[in-house]
N, C-alpha and C positions, 0 to 999 in steps of 0.2 A: 813462203809467200807472205807478204804483208797484207793485213786487213785494214780497211778503213773503219773508223769508229766515229760516231756522232755523240757528242755530249749534250743531251737535252736537259738544259737547266730550267726548271719550272719553279718560279718564286711562289711562296705561300702568301696569300692575301686573306684579309678578313672576309667572313661570310655572314649572312644575315637571313632572317625569316621574319617578316612583319605579321606574325601569327594572330595577334590580337590588338591591331591598330585600327582605331575608328576610321581613319581615312581610307583604309582598304575597302570599306563598305560604303563609301561616299558620305560619311558623317563629318568629314573635314576635307580640307583641300589636298589635292595632289598637284605638286608643282613640277614643271619641267625646268631643270636647272642646267645652264651651260657651264661646264666645269672649267676652271682656270688652272687646274693641276690634276694629275692622276688621283683617283679616289677609289676606295674599296666599297663594296656593299657593306652596310653596317656603320659606315662613317656618318657623321653629322655635319650638315652645312646649314646655312641660312639663305634666304632669298635676298638677292641684292636688287640692283636697278633693273628696270624693264629692258629686255634686249630686243625682242621682236615678238611676233604673234605667239602668245601663250608660252613664252620662254623668258626666264629671269636669269640674270648673271649670278654667279656664286658669290656669297659673302661669308664671313666668319661668324660663327655662333657667339653671341654675347652672354647668353644665360641658358643653362640646362642643369637640371638636378634629377637624380634617379637613385635607384637602389638595386643591387643584384640580389634577387630573391630566390633563385634556384639554379642548380646545375642540371642541365637537360641530359637525357640518356645518350644523345649524340655528342656530348662533350661541350656543347655551346652553353652560354650563360643567359638566363632570362632576366631582362632589365625591366623594372617597374618605373614608369615615369612619374615623378612627384612634382616637378615644375618644368614644363616643356620649354619655357622661354621662347626663343625664336628658332629653335632647332628643328631641322627637317631630317628624317631618316632616309638615307640614300639606299634605294633598292631597285636595281635594274635586273630583271630576270636574265640569268646567264644562258646564252645560247651558244652552242659550239658546232662548227662544221666538221669536227674531228671525230673519228671513231677509234683511233688508237694513236699513240700509245695511251694506256689507261690514265696516266698522269694528266693528260690533256682534258680528261672528262671530269676531273675533280673540280667542284665549285670554287675551291680555294686557289685554283690556278688563274682565275679570272679577276680582272679589275676594270674599272671604267677609265678610259684614256682622256687626258687633257683635250678639251675641244668637243668632247661628246656631250650630247644633251641627254640627261638621265632623269628618271622618275624619282621623286622625293616625296615622302609622306609627311604631312603636317602632324605633329605629335600633340596629344592632349593628356592631361592628368589622368592617371590610371591605365594608360595604354601599356601594353607589354609586348616586347619583341625579343627575339633571340639573336645573339651575336657570338662569334667565335672570340677567343682570347686576343686575337690580332686587332680587334676593334677598340682595345683599351690602351691607355698609357698607364702602366702599372700592372700589378698581378691581380686578376679578378678572384673573388671568393664570395661565397654566400654571406649576405649581411653587410657587405661593404657598400659605402655610399659613393655615388658618382657626383662630383662637385663641380664639374664644368667640362669644357671641350678644349683641347689643345691640338693643333694640326689635324683637325677633323676626328681625332680619337677621343673617346670618353676618358676623363681623368678620374682615377680612383683615389678617394680619400680614405678616412678611417672607417 
């Protein structure tokens, strides 16, 4: 007898935690951004033109600098903001209607789809937030500088 099989392919996406971001406690703005392309939590975008009531279009980040200051016990990297420029941290709390398979419950299985309106935190100097390695262009390590943003990912310098 032949059995049917299902190949559940789950892509791995960046994850984030805005653990010590001033905007989380209303000390800076929280933006609603209409995404023009798929985007992971932990990516950086900028606010573009006004779209509609309390919603801005997505724009590319022109300036952002930071430093990776610690590897967290969960494997994520702690980023210290040194110059926020116009960067906004994308963080939309992942909600899932799935109970199984287990892979569907992992936060790294989720992404924000083109056309979604997502919550983005305005960043300030000294803010700290966690991101997984997928949020970087390059290989993260403690002490490395973040010199900018390319394709919504933080670019690692020396």
